C-alpha positions as CSV (number, residue, x, y, z in Angstrom):
1,M,-34.4,-23.7,10.8
2,A,-33.4,-22.0,7.5
3,N,-31.2,-23.4,4.8
4,Y,-28.3,-21.0,4.0
5,T,-26.0,-21.3,1.0
6,L,-22.7,-19.5,1.5
7,K,-20.4,-18.5,-1.4
8,N,-17.0,-17.0,-0.8
9,V,-16.1,-14.1,-2.9
10,E,-12.7,-14.6,-4.5
11,S,-12.4,-11.5,-6.7
12,F,-14.1,-8.4,-8.1
13,V,-14.3,-7.4,-11.7
14,I,-13.8,-3.7,-12.4
15,T,-15.9,-2.6,-15.4
16,G,-16.2,1.2,-14.9
17,F,-13.7,2.1,-17.6
18,D,-15.0,-0.2,-20.4
19,H,-16.8,2.6,-22.3
20,L,-13.7,4.8,-22.6
21,Q,-12.1,5.0,-26.0
22,N,-8.7,6.2,-24.8
23,Q,-8.0,3.9,-21.9
24,K,-4.3,3.6,-22.6
25,L,-3.9,7.4,-22.7
26,L,-5.7,7.8,-19.4
27,G,-3.7,5.0,-17.8
28,F,-0.5,6.6,-19.0
29,L,-1.5,10.0,-17.6
30,I,-2.3,8.3,-14.2
31,L,1.0,6.5,-14.3
32,I,3.0,9.8,-15.0
33,T,1.0,11.5,-12.2
34,Y,1.7,8.6,-9.8
35,M,5.4,8.7,-10.6
36,L,5.6,12.5,-10.0
37,I,3.8,12.0,-6.7
38,L,6.3,9.4,-5.6
39,L,9.3,11.5,-6.8
40,G,8.1,14.7,-5.1
41,N,7.2,13.1,-1.8
42,G,10.3,11.0,-1.9
43,I,12.5,14.0,-2.4
44,N,10.6,15.8,0.4
45,L,11.2,13.0,2.8
46,C,14.9,12.6,1.9
47,I,15.6,16.4,2.3
48,I,13.8,16.6,5.6
49,S,15.3,13.4,7.0
50,T,18.9,14.2,6.1
51,N,19.0,17.9,7.3
52,R,19.2,18.2,11.1
53,H,18.0,21.8,11.0
54,L,14.6,20.6,9.6
55,H,13.9,18.2,12.5
56,K,11.2,20.5,13.9
57,P,7.5,19.8,14.4
58,M,6.3,21.6,11.3
59,Y,8.7,19.5,9.1
60,I,7.7,16.3,10.9
61,L,4.1,17.1,10.0
62,I,5.1,17.6,6.4
63,C,6.9,14.2,6.4
64,N,3.8,12.7,7.8
65,L,1.6,14.2,5.1
66,A,4.1,13.0,2.5
67,V,3.8,9.5,3.7
68,V,0.0,9.7,3.8
69,D,0.0,11.1,0.2
70,I,2.2,8.1,-0.9
71,M,-0.2,5.8,0.8
72,F,-3.3,7.3,-0.8
73,S,-1.9,7.4,-4.3
74,S,-0.4,3.8,-4.0
75,T,-3.8,2.3,-2.9
76,C,-5.8,3.9,-5.7
77,S,-3.5,4.6,-8.6
78,T,-2.0,1.2,-8.9
79,T,-5.3,-0.5,-9.4
80,M,-6.4,2.1,-12.0
81,I,-3.0,1.7,-13.8
82,S,-3.4,-2.1,-13.9
83,V,-7.0,-1.8,-15.2
84,L,-6.2,0.8,-17.9
85,L,-2.8,-0.2,-19.1
86,A,-2.4,-3.9,-18.4
87,E,-6.2,-4.5,-18.9
88,I,-6.3,-6.7,-15.7
89,K,-10.0,-6.2,-14.9
90,A,-10.1,-8.5,-11.8
91,I,-8.8,-7.7,-8.3
92,S,-8.7,-10.3,-5.6
93,Y,-10.7,-10.1,-2.5
94,Y,-7.7,-9.9,-0.2
95,S,-6.0,-7.2,-2.3
96,C,-9.2,-5.2,-2.2
97,I,-9.5,-5.5,1.6
98,S,-5.8,-4.6,2.1
99,R,-6.1,-1.6,-0.2
100,M,-9.2,-0.4,1.8
101,Y,-7.3,-0.9,5.0
102,F,-4.3,1.2,4.0
103,Y,-6.6,3.9,2.4
104,H,-8.5,4.2,5.7
105,L,-5.3,4.1,7.7
106,G,-4.0,7.0,5.7
107,D,-7.3,8.9,6.2
108,F,-7.2,8.3,9.9
109,T,-3.5,9.3,10.1
110,E,-4.2,12.5,8.2
111,C,-7.1,13.3,10.6
112,M,-4.9,12.7,13.6
113,A,-2.1,14.9,12.2
114,F,-4.5,17.8,11.7
115,G,-6.2,17.3,15.0
116,F,-9.6,16.5,13.5
């Protein structure tokens, strides 16, 4: 019989951006890019969903890719924005797992939309 000591991981500390001199500038650029992604894809989704003539398979695929793009950018960019702008270096275990889940769900959805 062996003696095992278990320790639950509660959070991760992100230290990859500590050496940068212009962290706030990079965080601001990522924030602006994230907002433009949300704006562009949101407009795309609104136009296609409100116009009945655009309810065709090609435009449904474009809507699907817009949702996947929002999912990808929301999982990655929000963490980087909080690390760079708000200087919150820790991310909880459950937040990390949920972000990984939604990232891989978006990846799987994109693969299924393109037919591998």
